[in-house]
N, C-alpha and C positions, 0 to 999 in steps of 0.2 A: 317811510321805511327807516328803521333804526340803524345805527352804525354797527351794532352787534350782529344784526341779520345780514348786513352787507358783508361783514368779515367772514361769517360762517359759510357763505356761498362761494367765497373765493378761496381756492386751496392754498394752504400754507406753503411758502416757497421751500423751506427746509424739509417739510414732510413730503412734498411732491418730488423732491430730488432724491429721496431715500429709496430708490428703486432696487438697488443692490441689497439693501437690508431686507426689503420685503421679499425679494426673490430667495434669498438665503433662508428665510423663515419658512417659505412655502416648500422649498426643496427638503428642508428638514422634517416637515410634517408629512409630506407626501412620499410616495415611492420614487426611486431613482428614475429619471427620464420621463416623468409624467407632467412636469411643469413646463408650459410652453412660453410663447412670447408675451411681452407685456401688452395688455389689452385695454389700457386706460386707467383713469383714476377718478374718484369723486371726493368732494369735501363733505365730511360728516358733521363738521362743526368747527369751532375755533381751534386751530392747530391740531386737527384730527383729519386724516386722509386715509382712504382705502384704495389700495392698488389691486388691479385685477390681472391675473395671468391665465392664459389658455390652459385647459386641462386635456391632456392626451391619454387619460385613463380610458381603457376599453369599456364601453357601456355608458359613458358619461359625455355623450355628444352635446356640445353647447354649454357645458358647465364651466365654471371659472373658479380659480383659487383667489379668494379675497383675503388680503392681508391689510389689516388696519394698523397704522402707525400714528404716534402722537408725540407731542413735546410739551413740557411745562411752560408756563408763562415766563418770558425773559430767559429761557434756557435755549442753548444751541444744540443740545444732544437730543436726537430723535430716538424714541424707544418703541419697542414692539408692543402692540396692544392685543391683537387677536388674529388667528389664522383659521379660516374655515372654507369649505367647498360649497359654493352656492350655484344655483341654476341661473343661466343667462336668459335673454329674451327668447331665443330659439332652442332652449335646452330640451333634451329628451327626458320627459317626466313619466313617472308611474301613473297608471290610470287612477281615476278618483275612487277612493275607498268606498266599498259597498258593504253594508252590514251583513253579518253571516246569515241572518234570517231571510235576506233577499237573494243571497248567493246559493243557498242550499237547494239542491235538486234531488228528486227521487233517485235512490241508489248511491248517494254520497255517504251514507252512514256505514260505519264499520263496526267490528266487535269492540265493545267497550265504550262507544260513543254515546253521549247523552244528548237528547233533543228536548229541551224544556219548551213548553207551550206558553204562549202569552195569556195573561189573564183575560184579555178581551178577544181571544181567538174566535173568529166567526164560525169555525167548524165545530165548536163545542158549545153546549148549553147545560144548565143545571139538570142533574139526573132526576131530582125530585125537590119539591119545595115544602116549607113548613116543618123544618127539622125540630125547631124548638116550640112549635105551637101544635095543639091538638087539631084534629080534623074539624071542619066546620060542623059536621053532624055528630061530633063526639059529645058524650054526656059530661065530660070533665070540664069544669069551668076554667076561665083564664087564671083565676087566683090559685087554684090547685095545681096548675101546670108548673108553677114555680117550686113545688115541694119535691122532696126526694122520691125517686121511683120505688115502688113496692116490688118485692121479689116475686110475688105470685098473687094474682087476683083472687084465687080460691081461698086463701087463708084469712081474708077479711070479710066482714059481714056488711051487708047493705049494698045499695046500688052504687055504681061508679060516681054518681054525683055527690053522694054523701061520704065518700072515702076521704080520709085526711091526706092521702098522697096520691100521686099520679101512677096508675098501673102501667108497667113497662110494656105489657103485651098490647096495649091499645095505642101506643105511639106510632107515628109514621116511620120513625127511624127503625124501630124494632121490626115492623112489617117488611120494610125495605131490606133489612139485613137477612131476614128469613128467606126472602125470595131471591137473594143474591143481587139486589139492585142498589146496594149502598155504595154508589160511586159519586164522586164529587161533581163530575160533569159527564155528559153523554153527547153523542153526535147531534148537531142541530140539523134542521132541514137543509141548510146550505151545505153542511159537511157531508150529508148523505148524497146530495146531488153531485157534488164534486167527485166523491169516490165512485159513484155509479158511472159518471161520464168517463173517468179514467179507466175503469175496468172494461167498459163497453168499447172504448177505443182500442185497447190492447187485445181483448178476446171477446169480440162482438160479432154480430152478423155481417158486418161490412168488411171483415178481414178476408184476404184471399183464401185462407184455409177453410173458413166457414162457407165461402161461396162454392168450393169444390167438394164439400163434405156430403156424404150420402144422406145424413139426417142431422137434426139439431140435438143439442145436449139435453133438452127437456125429456127426450125419450131414451136417453142412454143410461144403462145400468151402472156405469162408472161415476155418475154424478152424485156427489154427497150434498144433500140439502143443507142450507144454513138457516139460522133463525133470524128473527127480526123482519123489518119491512123490506130489507134488501133481499131476503130469501124468496120474494115473489118474482125476482128477475135474475138472480145469480145463484151459483152453487160452486162447489169445489170439485175439480177433476181428480179422480183417483186412479187413472189408467197410467201405469208406468211407461207405456210406450207412446202415449199421447204427447204432443208438444206442449200442452198446458198442464202437465201433471203437477199437482199440488198448488195450482193457481186458481184464483177466483175467476170463473168464466160466466159469460152470459148464457141464459137458457137458450138463446137463439144461436149460440156458437156451435160449431161442429168440426169434426176432423175425421180422418180415415180410420181412427181407432174406435169408432162407435160400436157399442156392444151388440147391436142388432145387425151389424154388417159382417157377422161371422161366416155366413153362408156366401161363399164367393160365387158370382154368376158364372155360368159356363162360357168358355171362350167362343166367340162367333166362328162358325164354319166358313172356311174360305170358298170362294166360287171355283167351279171346275176350271182347270187351265185350258187355254186355247191350244197350246202346244204341250203335249205330255213329254216332259223332259225326264221322267223317271223310267220310261220304257226303253229297253235296249233292242235295237234293230240289228239282226245278224247280217253280216257281209261275208260271203264265201271267198276264200283265197283263190280258187280256180272256178272257171265257168262250168255250168252244169252240162252234162253230155247231150242233152236235147236242146241246147240253146242255139246251136248252129243251123245253117240252111240245108246241110246234107244229112239225110237220115242215117241212123246208126245201122251198120251191116253186121249181122251176126255170123255170116259165113266166113270161116277162117281163110279159105282160098282167095276169096275176093279181098279180104283184108290185107293179104300179102302184097297185092298189086299197089296198094296205096292209092290215094287220090288226094287231090288238092282241095 
């Protein structure tokens, strides 16, 4: 081990004693009252020492103010080099940074947000191939495919193979544009399956709403069919009172707003009561004349004598 290496590991005496200088620099850089006790020092090299002070700033648990001081060779004056806030061994740190493409979740996008797709996105695949090449069964040769496109095939004479230019109507790009299929990429099989699983989980046959529905969406008049291969299993709900209005729903989904559930079933008739509580029983305030044990005497003379 060289003498220079030994000197660099041993703190310089004058730099190590410059605690007040380091504290004053830390207090000047930090807010008042956030610089704590001296927490040690380390040697950074020849005549270079870093002093550590506890940080009392809220939210910076375990962090330390690091003040580096140094002095020139054969000089007795210690000068300030750097003041910085550094995390300690047990410091509270922010979580590891995650790219936005891995943090993004459905529903995070707002108005004006842009979501660029990766060039190798597994959910997408080319919409059509052979843009710059004629179809395999085309009469146009490979050499003529490099020529300028003709405006109309009807104004030229001869077969397509003998034409000096490539007819635009015979190219795959022109056909795709007429059919509305001129897109750079379309959903791949993986992208279709991922979308179908997501829609099936949100509005599918296993949801509580579908389990209690009178019928499935495949027989509902509010279902708007969609095109493509997903149209065989999904559609769009157009019932404003349904919980899935404007959403893509599975054909096996259902709710109480089914179009064929307009005729409400008759309410069940209750069983006859054991005790009729709706009938009123009359109770006289005075007993009836013939309710006693003595017969009624119609003779007025006998009635004056009275009887018990």
